[in-house]
N, C-alpha and C positions, 0 to 999 in steps of 0.2 A: 292508842293502846300502849299501856305498859305493860312493862313484863316483872311481875312483883315475886321473884324464884330468888333466893341466895343465891351466890355466887358456890359453885363449886372448885375445886381443885383441879387445873386442867390436867395435871398427872397423873390425880388421882383416880379420874372419868379416863384416859385412856388405859389407865390399868386396870380396870375393874369390868368397862364396857366393851367387849370386842365387835365391830360390827363388820359383816363382810359382806361382798357382792355376790348374787349367787345366780343361777339362769334358772325360770321356771318350767321345769320337764314334763307337767305331767299336774292339771287340773280335774276333780272332782267332785260333783256336788256330796254335801253333808248334810243331809236331810235328818238327821238324829240330832242335830244340834238346837238350841235355842232358838237363835239370832242364823239370819242367812250367812252362811261358811263355805269358802270350797276350803277339802282338801287337796294341798300343794306337795309336791316333792320340788324342793331345788337343790340343783348341783352346786357345788360350792369347789369345782375342781379337785374332782379326786373324793370327796363324800359328799354324801345328795341327806338332807334332811326333809323332816316332814313338817309341815307347818299348817294351823288349822287360820283360815284369813279371809278377814268381812272386806273383800272385794267383790262381793256379788251384785251390787247395787249397778255401780261404773262399765263394768269388765265382764261378757264372756267368755266362756274357756279359751276360745280359739284366740280371743285378743292377746290371754296371759299366756300362753306357751311361748317357748322361744325369747320373752323378755326377761331383761335383768332386772333383778328388788336390791335393795339393800336391807338386810336383817341384820339382828342382832343375834349372835349364837353360843352367848353363854349363859343364858339364863336358867339353864335347865329345862329339863321335859317336865309339862302342864298334860295333863292327859285332860282333855271335852269333850263327854258325850262317847268313851273308850277309847279316842282314835290320841292317840301320842305325838303331841306339837314339841317338836324339839327346835324350831329357833320363832323368833319375832318376825313375819316383813313387816318392816315402818314402810309409814303414810301418815299424812294428813288431810284433815278437813277440808273440803274443799267449798265452807260457807253456807253451804247449805246441806250440809248433814253427813255430805256421801265422803267414801275414805278414796283419796289417790298413792294409789303404792307411788314410794322415792326409786327412784333409780338413777344410773351416773349419765351424764349428759351424753357421753360414747360408749360404745363397747369397750369392757376392760375383759381382762382374764378372771373367771370364775375360782370367787375364793380370796380375791383383792381385799385388802385390810381399808376400812374406811379409816382415816384420820382426820 
């Protein structure tokens, strides 16, 4: 597998993209969305943001509550079926089409920046 993507300047990436670790505090179904999504509330240590996340295939709501995730927090707000998604919870395709969310290998403070 080759990665055929042009390089970016590391300093520019760290200036432009801000990723933080947050803890999922609330998970609700999102039946209004066209795709299977959850409405999440994520605590970034003093600030809570909401996100529409496609983690429904692998995770029940009880599996997600209390878990830390890595999220992009400076993409602005995107409205999905009337819901304002304020951050992007990151994930990776598991090879079978399901999304596995990214999380730190051990607990870190909510709001910790990803470098």
